[in-house]
C-alpha positions as CSV (number, residue, x, y, z in Angstrom):
1,M,0.0,0.0,0.0
2,K,2.9,2.4,0.8
3,Q,4.3,1.8,-2.6
4,L,1.0,2.6,-4.2
5,I,0.7,5.8,-2.3
6,L,4.2,6.8,-3.4
7,F,3.4,5.9,-7.0
8,S,0.3,8.1,-6.8
9,Q,2.2,11.0,-5.2
10,C,4.8,11.0,-8.0
11,L,2.0,11.5,-10.6
12,V,2.4,15.2,-10.1
13,V,5.7,15.0,-11.8
14,V,4.3,13.8,-15.1
15,E,1.4,16.3,-14.8
16,A,3.9,19.1,-14.4
17,M,5.9,17.7,-17.3
18,A,2.9,17.8,-19.6
19,A,2.1,21.4,-18.5
20,I,5.7,22.5,-19.0
21,A,5.8,20.9,-22.5
22,G,2.7,22.8,-23.4
23,L,4.1,26.1,-22.2
24,V,7.5,25.6,-23.8
25,T,5.7,25.0,-27.2
26,W,3.2,27.9,-26.6
27,K,4.0,29.5,-29.9
28,K,2.4,26.5,-31.7
29,W,-0.9,26.9,-29.9
30,K,-1.2,30.7,-29.4
31,H,-3.7,31.0,-32.3
32,S,-5.5,27.8,-31.5
33,Y,-8.0,26.8,-28.8
34,L,-5.3,24.4,-27.6
35,K,-3.5,27.3,-26.0
36,W,-5.8,26.8,-23.0
37,F,-4.7,23.1,-22.5
38,P,-1.4,23.9,-20.8
39,V,-3.2,26.4,-18.5
40,Y,-5.7,23.7,-17.6
41,L,-2.8,21.3,-16.9
42,L,-1.1,23.9,-14.7
43,I,-4.3,24.2,-12.6
44,I,-4.6,20.4,-12.3
45,T,-0.9,20.2,-11.2
46,A,-1.5,22.9,-8.6
47,L,-4.6,21.1,-7.3
48,E,-2.7,17.8,-7.2
49,I,0.1,19.5,-5.1
50,C,-2.4,21.0,-2.7
51,Y,-4.1,17.6,-2.3
52,R,-0.8,15.8,-1.6
53,V,0.3,18.4,0.9
54,L,-3.0,18.2,2.7
55,E,-2.8,14.4,2.6
56,L,0.7,14.4,4.1
57,N,-0.5,16.7,6.9
58,K,-3.4,14.4,7.6
59,Q,-5.9,17.0,6.6
60,I,-8.2,14.5,4.9
61,A,-11.4,16.5,5.0
62,E,-9.6,19.5,3.4
63,A,-8.0,17.2,0.8
64,S,-11.3,15.8,-0.2
65,Y,-12.5,19.3,-1.1
66,V,-9.6,19.6,-3.6
67,Y,-10.9,16.5,-5.4
68,A,-14.4,17.9,-5.2
69,V,-13.2,20.8,-7.3
70,G,-10.7,19.0,-9.4
71,I,-12.9,16.2,-10.8
72,P,-15.7,18.5,-12.1
73,L,-13.1,20.8,-13.6
74,E,-11.5,17.9,-15.5
75,I,-14.8,16.5,-16.8
76,L,-16.1,20.0,-17.9
77,F,-12.8,21.0,-19.5
78,I,-12.7,17.8,-21.5
79,N,-16.2,18.6,-22.7
80,W,-15.0,22.0,-23.7
81,F,-12.1,20.5,-25.5
82,F,-14.3,18.2,-27.6
83,Y,-16.8,21.1,-28.1
84,H,-14.0,22.8,-30.1
85,T,-12.4,19.6,-31.5
86,L,-15.5,17.8,-33.0
87,E,-17.6,19.0,-35.8
88,K,-20.2,21.7,-35.0
89,K,-23.1,19.2,-35.5
90,Y,-22.1,17.5,-32.2
91,R,-22.2,20.6,-30.0
92,K,-25.7,20.0,-28.8
93,L,-24.7,16.5,-27.7
94,I,-21.7,18.0,-25.8
95,I,-23.9,20.6,-24.1
96,A,-26.3,17.9,-23.1
97,G,-23.4,15.9,-21.7
98,C,-22.3,18.9,-19.6
99,I,-25.8,19.4,-18.3
100,L,-26.4,15.8,-17.4
101,Y,-23.0,15.6,-15.6
102,T,-23.7,18.7,-13.7
103,V,-27.2,17.5,-12.6
104,A,-25.7,14.1,-11.6
105,W,-22.9,15.9,-9.6
106,I,-25.3,18.2,-7.8
107,L,-27.7,15.4,-6.9
108,E,-24.9,13.1,-5.8
109,N,-23.3,15.7,-3.5
110,S,-26.7,16.6,-2.1
111,L,-27.8,13.0,-1.3
112,L,-24.7,10.9,-0.8
113,N,-22.0,13.2,0.5
114,N,-21.8,11.5,4.0
115,K,-21.4,7.9,2.8
116,V,-18.5,5.8,4.0
117,Y,-15.7,5.4,1.3
118,Y,-17.7,7.9,-0.8
119,F,-16.5,8.8,-4.3
120,Q,-18.6,10.6,-6.9
121,S,-19.0,7.4,-8.9
122,I,-22.5,8.2,-10.4
123,S,-21.6,11.6,-11.8
124,Y,-18.1,10.4,-12.8
125,T,-19.7,7.5,-14.7
126,T,-22.1,9.9,-16.4
127,G,-19.2,12.2,-17.5
128,N,-17.0,9.2,-18.5
129,L,-19.7,7.7,-20.8
130,F,-20.1,11.0,-22.6
131,I,-16.3,11.3,-23.0
132,L,-16.1,7.8,-24.5
133,I,-18.8,8.8,-27.0
134,Y,-16.8,11.9,-27.9
135,V,-13.7,9.8,-28.4
136,I,-15.5,7.4,-30.7
137,L,-16.9,10.4,-32.7
138,F,-13.4,11.9,-33.0
139,F,-11.9,8.7,-34.5
140,I,-14.9,8.4,-36.9
141,E,-14.2,11.9,-38.1
142,L,-10.5,11.3,-38.3
143,T,-10.7,8.2,-40.3
144,G,-13.2,9.9,-42.7
145,S,-11.0,12.9,-43.4
146,E,-7.7,13.7,-45.1
147,R,-6.1,14.2,-41.7
148,I,-5.8,10.5,-41.3
149,M,-2.8,10.7,-43.7
150,H,-0.7,12.6,-41.1
151,F,-2.6,11.7,-37.9
152,R,0.7,11.2,-35.9
153,R,1.6,14.8,-36.3
154,L,-1.8,16.0,-34.9
155,S,-1.6,17.1,-31.3
156,V,-5.3,16.4,-30.8
157,F,-4.7,12.8,-31.8
158,W,-2.3,12.3,-28.9
159,I,-4.5,14.1,-26.5
160,V,-7.5,12.1,-27.4
161,C,-5.5,8.9,-27.2
162,G,-4.4,9.9,-23.7
163,L,-8.0,10.6,-22.7
164,M,-9.2,7.3,-24.2
165,L,-6.5,5.3,-22.5
166,F,-7.2,6.8,-19.1
167,Y,-11.0,7.0,-19.1
168,V,-11.5,3.5,-20.6
169,G,-8.7,1.9,-18.5
170,S,-9.6,3.5,-15.2
171,F,-13.4,3.3,-15.6
172,P,-13.7,0.0,-13.6
173,F,-11.7,1.6,-10.7
174,Y,-13.5,4.9,-10.4
175,G,-16.9,3.5,-11.4
176,L,-16.8,0.8,-8.7
177,Y,-14.6,2.8,-6.3
178,N,-17.0,2.7,-3.3
179,E,-17.4,-1.1,-3.6
180,L,-13.7,-1.8,-4.3
181,A,-12.7,0.2,-1.2
182,K,-14.5,-2.3,1.0
183,D,-11.9,-5.0,0.0
184,M,-8.3,-3.8,-0.2
185,S,-7.2,-7.1,-1.8
186,L,-9.2,-5.9,-4.9
187,F,-8.8,-2.2,-4.4
188,V,-5.0,-2.1,-4.5
189,P,-4.2,-3.9,-7.8
190,V,-7.0,-2.0,-9.6
191,A,-5.7,1.2,-8.2
192,W,-2.2,0.4,-9.5
193,A,-3.7,-0.1,-13.0
194,A,-5.8,3.1,-12.8
195,T,-2.8,5.2,-11.7
196,S,-0.6,3.7,-14.5
197,F,-3.2,4.7,-17.0
198,N,-3.1,8.2,-15.5
199,Y,0.7,8.3,-16.0
200,A,0.2,7.2,-19.6
201,M,-2.4,9.9,-20.3
202,Y,0.0,12.7,-19.3
203,L,2.9,11.2,-21.2
204,L,0.7,11.1,-24.3
205,F,-0.2,14.8,-23.7
206,T,3.5,15.6,-23.5
207,I,4.2,13.8,-26.8
208,G,1.3,15.7,-28.4
209,F,2.7,19.1,-27.3
210,I,6.3,18.3,-28.3
211,W,5.8,16.4,-31.5
212,G,2.3,17.4,-32.6
213,K,0.9,20.4,-34.5
214,P,-2.4,22.3,-34.1
215,R,-3.7,21.2,-37.5
């Protein structure tokens, strides 16, 4: 368990690395909506540092508030990202995804906030399912366009691959978090896998910034 905690704490390094990669290559993104992606990653890195500091100081209640802010920020920003990445005909779907996630988050925090081992699995699952739909739509668009000829140089390709890897790979962990937390023999190995997918996501973001192009 101690090794898992250390592994999770070191995640902030790859988060910061992705943010720095985006800032270093800022000139490539300054005329694109992707210019906000490094800013988002900086905020996520700052929240992760705050969480870890509070966790180390045994301020568990305060640390949980950081996640209460961080997770909705992640889900809503990813919706924003796909709003600008996908064709305009899908924008109503993305707006619907944001609304349904927000409603699920509000209801969950109002009704279940005092549960033991509580994690926002219902709202997270709602947001996750919409993200997976957006990912599928992205690859359908990509394979049906001329961009498929040079997809490896598209920064959005690497970003979407990172999102797909993490949100598909970690879905069993976060979707069943409250049940898994009742049995550490199941929780720990699944947590290792989910954290590994998180590392992979930020590494793919870094590749997208360094090697990719806006269009």
